C-alpha positions in Angstrom: 0.0 0.0 0.0 3.0 2.3 0.0 2.6 5.2 -2.4 5.4 7.6 -1.7 3.6 9.9 0.8 5.5 10.9 3.9 4.9 9.2 7.2 2.4 11.0 9.4 3.9 10.9 13.0 1.6 9.6 15.7 -1.3 9.1 13.2 -3.7 6.4 14.5 -6.7 5.2 12.5 -9.8 4.5 14.6 -12.6 2.5 13.0 -16.1 2.4 14.5 -18.5 -0.3 13.5 -22.2 0.2 12.9 -23.1 -1.2 16.3 -20.7 1.3 17.9 -22.5 4.2 16.2 -26.1 3.0 16.5 -27.4 5.5 19.1 -26.6 9.0 20.3 -25.2 7.6 23.5 -22.8 5.2 21.6 -21.7 8.0 19.3 -20.9 10.1 22.3 -18.7 7.3 23.6 -17.1 6.9 20.2 -16.3 10.6 20.1 -14.7 10.4 23.5 -12.3 7.8 22.2 -11.3 10.1 19.4 -10.9 13.1 21.7 -8.9 11.0 24.2 -6.5 10.0 21.5 -6.1 13.6 20.3 -5.5 14.7 23.9 -2.5 12.3 24.0 -0.9 14.1 21.1 -1.9 11.7 18.3 -3.6 12.6 15.0 -6.7 10.5 14.7 -8.1 9.4 11.3 -11.6 8.0 11.8 -13.3 5.4 9.6 -17.1 4.8 10.0 -19.5 2.0 9.2 -23.2 2.7 8.5 -25.3 3.5 11.5 -26.7 0.5 13.3 -28.0 -2.7 11.8 -31.2 -3.6 10.0 -34.0 -2.6 10.5 -32.4 0.8 11.2 -33.1 2.9 8.1 -29.5 3.7 7.1 -28.0 0.3 7.8 -26.5 -1.5 4.8 -29.1 -4.3 4.7 -31.9 -1.8 5.0 -30.6 0.2 2.0 -30.1 -3.1 0.1 -33.8 -3.9 0.7 -34.8 -0.8 -1.3 -33.5 -2.6 -4.4 -34.6 -6.1 -3.5 -32.7 -8.8 -5.4 -30.9 -6.4 -7.8 -27.6 -7.8 -9.1 -24.3 -6.2 -8.1 -23.5 -3.1 -10.2 -22.7 0.6 -10.0 -26.3 1.6 -9.1 -26.4 -0.9 -6.2 -23.0 0.2 -4.9 -23.9 3.8 -5.1 -26.9 3.2 -2.9 -25.1 1.0 -0.4 -22.3 3.5 0.0 -24.9 6.1 1.3 -25.0 4.5 4.7 -21.3 5.1 5.5 -21.5 8.6 4.1 -24.4 9.5 6.3 -22.6 8.1 9.4 -19.5 10.1 8.6 -21.3 13.4 8.2 -23.2 12.8 11.5 -20.1 11.8 13.4 -17.9 14.6 12.0 -20.5 17.1 13.1 -20.6 15.6 16.5 -16.8 15.9 16.9 -17.0 19.5 15.6 -19.7 20.3 18.2 -17.3 19.0 20.9 -14.6 21.4 19.8 -12.6 19.1 17.5 -13.0 20.3 13.9 -13.6 17.3 11.6 -14.3 16.8 7.9 -16.4 13.9 6.5 -15.0 12.3 3.4 -16.2 9.6 1.0 -14.0 6.7 0.1 -13.3 8.4 -3.2 -12.3 11.7 -1.5 -10.0 9.7 0.8 -8.2 8.2 -2.3 -9.3 4.6 -2.0 -9.0 3.4 -5.6 -10.5 0.0 -6.5 -11.3 -2.2 -9.4 -14.8 -2.5 -10.8 -15.8 -5.8 -9.2 -19.0 -4.2 -7.8 -20.1 -5.5 -4.4 -16.7 -7.0 -3.6 -14.2 -4.6 -5.2 -10.5 -5.0 -4.6 -8.4 -2.0 -3.3 -5.8 -1.3 -5.9 -4.0 1.5 -4.0 -4.6 4.4 -1.6 -3.9 8.0 -2.6 -4.4 9.9 0.7 -3.6 13.4 -0.5 -6.9 14.8 0.8 -6.6 12.9 4.1 -3.1 14.3 4.7 -4.3 17.8 3.8 -7.1 17.6 6.4 -4.6 16.4 9.0 -2.2 19.2 8.2 -5.0 21.7 8.8 -5.3 20.3 12.3 -8.7 18.7 11.5 -9.8 15.1 11.9 -10.6 13.2 8.7 -13.7 11.1 9.1 -13.7 8.6 6.2 -16.5 6.5 4.9 -15.6 2.8 5.2 -16.7 0.0 3.0 -16.3 2.0 -0.2 -14.0 3.4 -2.8 -13.9 4.6 -6.4 -12.9 2.9 -9.6 -10.5 4.3 -12.1 -13.4 5.5 -14.2 -15.0 7.3 -11.2 -17.7 4.9 -10.2 -18.5 4.4 -6.6 -17.7 0.8 -5.4 -18.1 -1.2 -2.3 -15.5 -3.6 -1.0 -17.5 -6.4 0.6 -19.1 -7.3 3.9 -17.1 -6.0 6.8 -15.2 -3.8 4.4 -14.9 -0.9 6.9 -12.2 -3.0 8.7 -10.4 -3.3 5.3 -10.7 0.5 4.7 -9.2 1.2 8.1 -6.2 -1.2 7.7 -5.6 0.1 4.1 -5.5 3.7 5.3 -3.3 2.9 8.2 -0.8 1.1 6.0 -0.9 4.0 3.4 -0.4 6.6 6.1 2.3 4.7 7.9 0.1 4.9 11.0 1.4 3.8 14.4 -1.6 1.6 14.8 -5.2 0.9 13.8 -7.9 0.6 16.5 -11.0 -1.4 15.5 -13.8 -0.6 17.9 -16.7 -3.1 18.2 -19.3 -4.3 20.7 -17.1 -7.0 22.1 -13.8 -6.5 24.0 -11.4 -8.1 21.5 -10.5 -11.5 20.3 -11.8 -14.3 22.5 -10.6 -17.9 23.2 -14.0 -19.1 22.0 -17.5 -17.9 21.4 -18.9 -16.9 24.8 -22.4 -17.8 23.7 -21.4 -21.5 23.5 -18.2 -21.9 25.4 -18.1 -21.5 29.2 -14.9 -19.7 30.4 -14.2 -18.0 27.0 -12.3 -14.8 27.6 -10.4 -12.0 25.7 -6.9 -12.8 24.6 -4.4 -10.0 25.3 -2.3 -10.5 22.2 -2.2 -12.6 19.1 0.1 -12.6 16.1 -0.9 -11.4 12.6 -0.9 -15.0 11.4 -3.1 -16.2 14.2 -5.6 -13.5 13.5 -5.7 -14.3 9.8 -6.6 -17.9 10.6 -9.2 -17.0 13.2 -10.9 -14.4 11.0 -10.9 -16.8 8.0 -12.4 -19.6 10.1 -15.3 -17.8 11.7 -14.2 -15.2 14.2 -16.5 -12.2 13.7 -14.4 -9.5 15.3 -12.3 -8.8 12.1 -12.9 -9.1 8.4 -10.6 -11.8 6.9 -9.3 -9.6 4.0 -8.4 -6.9 6.5 -6.5 -9.4 8.7 -4.6 -10.6 5.6 -3.7 -7.0 4.6 -2.5 -6.1 8.1 -0.3 -9.2 8.0 1.0 -8.4 4.6 1.8 -4.8 5.4 2.8 -5.4 9.0 0.3 -2.9 10.2 -0.2 -3.3 14.0 -3.8 -3.0 15.2 -6.1 -3.7 18.1 -9.6 -4.9 18.4 -11.3 -3.1 21.3 -14.6 -2.9 23.1 -16.1 0.5 22.6 -17.3 0.9 26.2 -14.2 -0.7 27.8 -11.5 0.7 25.5 -9.6 -2.5 26.1 -9.1 -5.6 23.9 -6.6 -7.6 21.9 -3.4 -6.3 20.3 -2.5 -7.9 16.9 1.1 -7.6 15.8 4.1 -9.8 15.1 3.5 -11.6 18.4 5.8 -12.7 21.1 7.5 -16.0 21.6 5.0 -18.8 21.3 4.1 -20.6 24.5 4.6 -24.4 24.2 2.6 -24.9 27.4 -0.3 -23.0 26.0 0.0 -23.8 22.2 -3.6 -22.8 21.3 -4.7 -19.1 21.3 -8.4 -19.6 20.3 -11.1 -21.8 18.9 -13.6 -20.7 16.3 -16.2 -22.4 14.1 -18.8 -22.0 11.4 -21.8 -24.1 10.5 -23.9 -24.9 7.5 -21.2 -26.7 5.5 -21.4 -29.9 3.6 -18.7 -32.6 3.3 -18.0 -34.3 0.0 -16.0 -37.3 -0.8 -15.5 -38.0 -4.5 -14.2 -41.5 -5.1 -12.5 -42.0 -8.5 -13.6 -44.9 -10.6 -11.4 -47.6 -12.0 -8.6 -45.4 -13.1 -5.1 -46.9 -12.7 -3.1 -44.4 -14.7 -1.6 -41.8 -12.4 -1.7 -39.0 -15.0 -5.4 -39.7 -15.8 -6.2 -39.5 -12.1 -4.5 -36.2 -11.8 -6.4 -34.8 -14.8 -9.7 -35.9 -13.2 -8.7 -34.2 -10.0 -7.9 -31.0 -11.9 -11.2 -31.2 -13.9 -13.2 -31.5 -10.7 -11.7 -28.4 -9.1 -11.9 -26.5 -12.5 -15.6 -27.1 -12.7 -16.3 -26.0 -9.2 -14.2 -22.8 -9.6 -16.0 -21.9 -12.8 -19.3 -22.2 -10.9 -17.9 -19.9 -8.1 -17.9 -22.8 -5.5 -15.4 -22.0 -2.7 -14.0 -25.3 -1.3 -12.1 -25.8 2.0 -10.6 -28.6 4.1 -9.3 -30.2 0.8 -7.5 -33.5 0.9 -6.6 -35.5 -2.2 -5.2 -39.0 -1.9 -5.8 -42.6 -3.1 -9.0 -42.8 -1.1 -10.6 -40.0 -3.0 -11.0 -36.2 -3.1 -12.3 -34.7 0.1 -13.6 -31.1 0.6 -16.3 -29.0 2.1 -18.3 -26.1 0.8 -21.3 -24.0 1.9 -24.4 -26.1 2.1 -26.2 -23.8 -0.3 -23.9 -25.1 -3.1 -24.9 -28.8 -2.7 -27.0 -28.9 -5.9 -24.4 -27.0 -7.9 -21.7 -29.5 -6.9 -23.9 -32.5 -7.7 -24.7 -31.1 -11.1 -21.1 -30.3 -12.0 -19.7 -33.6 -11.0 -22.5 -36.0 -12.1 -21.0 -36.9 -15.5 -17.4 -37.5 -14.2 -16.1 -40.9 -13.4 -16.8 -40.5 -9.7 -18.9 -41.8 -7.0 -20.0 -38.9 -4.8 -20.6 -39.3 -1.1 -22.3 -36.3 0.6 -22.8 -35.4 4.3 -24.8 -32.3 5.0 -25.3 -30.3 8.3 -21.7 -30.2 9.3 -19.6 -27.6 11.2 -15.9 -26.7 10.8 -14.0 -26.1 14.1 -10.6 -24.5 13.9 -8.0 -24.7 16.7 -5.5 -21.9 16.2 -2.2 -21.1 17.9 1.3 -20.1 16.9 2.6 -22.2 19.8 1.5 -25.5 18.2 4.2 -25.1 15.6 6.8 -27.8 16.5 5.0 -28.8 19.7 4.4 -32.5 20.0 1.1 -34.0 20.9 -1.3 -31.2 19.8 -3.2 -33.4 17.4 -3.3 -36.1 20.0 -5.0 -33.8 22.4 -7.5 -32.7 19.8 -8.5 -36.3 19.0 -8.5 -37.4 22.6 -10.7 -34.5 23.7 -13.3 -35.2 21.0 -13.2 -39.0 21.4 -13.6 -38.7 25.2 -16.6 -36.5 24.6 -18.1 -39.0 22.2 -17.9 -36.7 19.3 -17.3 -38.1 15.8 -14.5 -36.5 13.7 -15.8 -36.6 10.2 -12.8 -35.1 8.6 -9.7 -33.1 9.5 -6.9 -31.0 8.0 -4.0 -29.0 9.4 -1.5 -26.3 8.6 1.4 -24.7 10.5 -0.7 -23.1 13.2 -4.2 -24.5 12.6 -5.9 -27.8 13.0 -9.5 -28.0 11.6 -11.9 -30.7 12.3 -15.4 -31.4 10.9 -18.2 -32.4 13.2 -22.0 -32.5 13.0 -23.8 -29.2 13.5 -25.6 -30.6 16.5 -22.4 -31.4 18.3 -20.4 -28.2 17.5 -21.0 -26.6 20.9 -20.0 -29.7 22.9 -16.9 -30.1 20.7 -15.8 -26.5 21.2 -16.2 -26.8 24.9 -14.3 -30.0 25.0 -11.4 -28.5 23.1 -11.5 -25.3 25.1 -11.2 -27.3 28.3 -8.6 -29.7 26.9 -6.2 -26.9 26.1 -7.1 -25.1 29.4 -8.0 -21.9 27.7 -10.3 -20.6 30.5 -8.8 -17.7 32.4 -8.8 -19.5 35.7 -7.1 -22.6 34.2 -3.4 -23.1 34.3 -1.4 -24.5 31.3 -1.4 -28.3 31.2 1.9 -30.1 31.4 3.3 -30.4 28.0 2.2 -33.5 26.3 5.2 -35.7 25.3 3.3 -38.4 23.4 5.1 -39.8 20.4 2.1 -38.8 18.4 3.1 -35.7 16.6 0.9 -33.1 15.0 
């Protein structure tokens, strides 16, 4: 995101989500966070989401409802971008009324340049000339999140949760000291507190851990924003609006081998597929069949996950809404297709598991002892993912949370020295 502009000393980007701006009281609290930052000598750059959530009139989903099922395009994006613009104007005037001159800006005015993939545009670069000019006048830029402008001048939107991405991109472009993402929960948690007893906020996670957590179901940060922060090494924090405390995300400290897992997350409504190749003995022919399967799914915009290809077949999951598409695309290939719906993916994430023996053993033992079937599993450097039935996901998360002693009152377990290695 570097584009030749000079670094702004002590610039900190503060992003406020829609739930943090939904009422006059919450907007007052949000304004106090900006004023506190300014009082410490920093130069705030604010990014706003649309006010509230549906059925609030200016929420993104409420605006989308005005068009019904209209396809993505410049007209739809122009409408959806109104919510953030309204929020910025309201919040900038609130700051000004409190003695801190502020200027509301659209994504285009802030120099957020995107491609023309309407509804999910990619940020190509940031040209923050206007943002810097506002800062140099001693004012607070209040930038509309979730939106940008194409090379041809069309208003674009950058996907659900895109205000997080706007904030990280601006922070990277300005060389900001940090980005603060304010939300209605106090940071990244060890598990979903609605399902996991003892779940609590983690003080610090690494960029890589947050990328995995965001991609695998954690709602506190948009996945693309976490990826960009990692790529640009932009430090950020996820904070509760009321508490002003939360989780710092940066390069991370030395991984703790006694506590190798940082958090557990999940998402439901996925379907497991096993495609069994027919009587094909030629290795090259099998490879071509594998490639053809994934080519067909890609062309139909089917996103697959938990992929494993071996002599027993091709294993993967996708969103359950795509079941019929997958069946239709694969029906005339030399494959026997096995399908299991109503599954949930659970991901166990932690930089400390890299090189630590026995982590997979503890995962399997915890679920087996709880009587929970592991339908499928995959792993990477810092993540183990397991597939379970939807009805057992809460029990599975609790069993894993307990097995890795993630509760605040629990002490790290003695390091497992089993010969079973992850």
